[in-house]
N, C-alpha and C positions, 0 to 999 in steps of 0.2 A: 859752837856748842858741840858739834860732832867731834871735833878735835879733843875737846875737854873730856868727853865721854870715853873716847879711845884711850886717853891718858889714864883716866881712872881705871878703866878695864884692865890695862896692862899692869896695874899695881895690885890687882885682886888675886889672891892665891888661887891656884888651880882647883882646890876643893872648896872654894868659898863663893859667895854671892854678895854683891854690894847693893844697897838701897841708897839712891841719891834723892834727897829731899829737895824739892824745887818750889819756888813761889810761882806765880802765874805770869811771869814775864813772857812776852811774845815768842822769843827764841827758845824758851823752854817747852813751848807747845807746838812748835813748827811741825808740819807734816813731813818735812825733809829730814827730821832727826833719824839717825841710824843708831838705835840703842843696841849695844853689844849684848850678847846672850847672858853674860854674867852680871848684868846690871838691871835693876828694876827702878823705874822712876816713880816717885810718890809725890803728888802735888799737895801742897798745903791748901787748906780751905781758903776761899776768897776772903779778902779783908781780914787777915790774921797776922799782922806784923809781930804780935807778941810771940808767935810760934817760930818766927824766922830769926835765927841767931845773927844774920847779917844786919838786920834792922837794929838789934840790941847793940851790936858793935858800933854801927854808924852813930847811933844815939850817944853812946859813951864817948866816942871820939869828939863829936861836936860839943857835948856838954862839958867835957873835962879839959880838952886841949885846943879846941878851935873856936869856942864861943867868945863873944864880946871882943872880937879882934878886928882890927882895921888893917888891911893889906894894901901896899902901894902898887902891886902889880899882880898879874896872873902868876908869874914865876914865884912870887912870895907866897901866894896861896898854895901852889903846888909844893913848895918847900915845906910849908907848915903841915900840909896833909901827909907828906912823906915822913916827916919827923914824928907826927902823931902815930902813923901806922907802924913805924919801926919801934917806937916805944911800946905800943900795944903788943906787937908780934913777939917781942922778947920776954914778955911777962906771962909765962905759962899759967900761973895761978889766975890771972885776970882773964885769960882766954877761957879757961875752964869755967870760971864763975859766970861769964856772960853766955857761953855756948852750951853748957851742960843742961840737959833736960832729962827728966826721969824716964821718958820713953825712948831715949837714944843714949845709952850709957857710953862714956868716952873710955878709950883704952887707958889703962894705968900708965902706959909708956909715954903719954903726952907730957 
C-alpha cells in the first residue's frame, strides 16, 4: 500500500492535492502506512459497498461476463477474468458509468 501511495503521490501536480478514497480493508488502515503530504486518505463508511466503485465493477464483471460459467481449471478461470477485465478496461463509457458519482466528478479526459 505504501508503494501504491508513493506512485499516486508522484503523479499529483506540484500545486495539487489528491484524495484517495478507501474501503476499510486491513492494509488501508495499517499503522505502518506512510501517507505522502500531498495525499489525504478518506475512508468510506462501514458496510457501504454501494459507495465503492470497485464493488460495482466486480458485480458488473461477474454478472455480465463471468456468471453461469463452468471452468475446467484455475487457468481457465484466470483467463476468463483477464478477458473480462480487458473488455471492461477498454470501454471508457462503461468505466465512467460504473465509477462516476456526483461527489467525485471524473476528469473529462477519461
